[in-house]
C-alpha positions in Angstrom: -0.4 -11.1 4.8 -0.9 -15.1 4.5 -0.8 -15.1 8.4 -3.8 -12.5 8.6 -6.4 -15.2 8.9 -4.6 -17.4 12.1 -4.2 -13.3 13.3 -6.4 -12.3 16.7 -9.4 -9.9 15.5 -7.5 -7.3 17.5 -4.1 -8.1 15.6 -6.4 -7.7 12.5 -7.9 -4.6 13.3 -5.2 -3.0 14.5 -3.6 -3.0 10.8 -6.7 -2.8 9.2 -7.1 1.3 11.6 -2.8 1.0 10.4 -3.1 1.3 6.5 -6.6 3.2 6.7 -4.3 5.5 8.7 -1.3 5.6 6.4 -3.8 6.0 3.4 -5.4 9.1 5.0 -1.8 10.7 6.2 -1.2 10.0 1.9 -4.1 12.0 1.4 -5.7 9.0 -0.2 -9.3 8.3 0.9 -13.0 7.4 0.2 -13.5 6.2 -2.8 -9.6 5.4 -4.0 -8.8 4.2 -0.8 -11.4 1.4 -2.0 -9.6 1.2 -5.5 -6.2 1.0 -4.3 -7.1 -1.7 -1.8 -9.1 -3.6 -4.2 -11.9 -3.5 -1.6 -16.3 -4.3 -3.4 -16.8 -1.9 -5.4 -20.2 -1.2 -3.3 -18.0 -0.9 -0.1 -19.4 2.9 1.2 -18.6 5.3 3.9 -20.2 3.5 6.5 -17.9 0.5 5.9 -14.8 2.3 5.6 -16.3 4.0 9.1 -16.2 0.4 10.7 -13.0 -0.7 9.2 -11.8 2.3 11.4 -14.1 1.4 14.2 -14.0 -2.3 14.7 -14.1 -4.3 11.6 -10.8 -5.8 10.4 -10.7 -5.7 6.3 -11.9 -8.7 4.2 -9.9 -12.0 4.4 -9.3 -11.8 0.4 -6.1 -11.9 -1.1 -6.3 -9.6 -3.8 -6.8 -6.8 -0.6 -3.6 -8.5 1.2 -1.5 -8.3 -1.5 -1.7 -4.6 -2.1 -1.5 -4.3 2.2 2.0 -6.2 1.8 3.4 -3.6 -0.9 1.8 -0.5 0.9 3.6 -1.5 3.7 6.5 -2.0 1.8 5.8 1.9 0.1 5.6 3.6 3.3 8.7 1.5 4.7 11.3 2.9 1.6 9.5 6.6 2.3 10.4 5.9 5.8 14.3 5.0 4.5 13.9 7.1 1.6 12.8 10.5 3.8 14.2 9.2 7.0 14.4 12.9 8.7 11.2 14.2 7.0 8.0 11.9 7.4 6.6 15.2 5.7 8.1 14.0 2.6 6.5 10.5 1.9 3.1 11.9 1.3 4.3 14.6 -1.0 6.1 12.5 -3.0 3.2 10.0 -3.6 1.1 13.0 -4.9 4.3 14.9 -7.2 4.3 13.9 -10.4 6.9 11.3 -11.6 9.1 11.4 -15.1 9.7 7.0 -14.2 5.7 7.0 -14.3 5.0 8.9 -17.8 4.7 12.2 -15.8 1.6 10.7 -13.2 2.0 10.7 -9.6 2.4 7.5 -7.4 -1.2 8.0 -6.2 -2.8 7.9 -9.6 -0.4 4.9 -10.8 -2.1 2.6 -7.6 -5.5 4.6 -9.1 -5.1 3.7 -12.7 -3.0 0.9 -13.0 -4.3 -1.8 -10.4 -2.3 -4.1 -8.5 0.6 -3.4 -11.5 1.0 -0.1 -10.7 1.4 -0.7 -6.9 4.2 -3.1 -7.1 5.4 -0.2 -10.3 5.9 1.9 -7.0 7.3 -0.1 -4.4 9.5 -1.2 -6.8 10.5 2.2 -8.0 11.3 3.0 -3.9 12.3 -0.2 -2.7 15.3 -1.3 -4.8 15.8 -4.9 -2.7 12.2 -5.8 -3.4 13.2 -4.8 -7.5 15.8 -6.9 -6.8 14.5 -9.7 -4.9 11.6 -9.6 -7.3 14.0 -9.1 -10.6 14.8 -12.6 -10.1 18.3 -11.5 -9.7 19.4 -13.7 -5.8 19.4 -16.9 -8.1 22.6 -16.8 -8.9 23.7 -14.6 -5.6 26.2 -16.5 -3.9 24.9 -18.4 -0.5 
């Protein structure tokens, strides 16, 4: 995501539309979308519509970090449920004992970035392994 500011306007807009479409596919829209992406609190429906039409997300490190993790979550859901793409959105709204019986969406909304990272870590064992520092002792 560090190359977002270097990307063309068209690429930035494509990423923005893709992320909004992905979140909406998970049943996340409006104020929840704003919260999960760490967009400014005054981001309203008109601004979200502009994101869908012709305005890329802001080049903000917090927003970009969340986008990176959300893409990781989407990739992990595709890997976890390769034959049934409808399972990803269902999983995102199903209570999970690893999240103290909260849904992954609730965890991301309530715990912010740490919740987004927790969902990604739960789904993506390679991300969990790399972020735990376990790679330090790995053989080259």
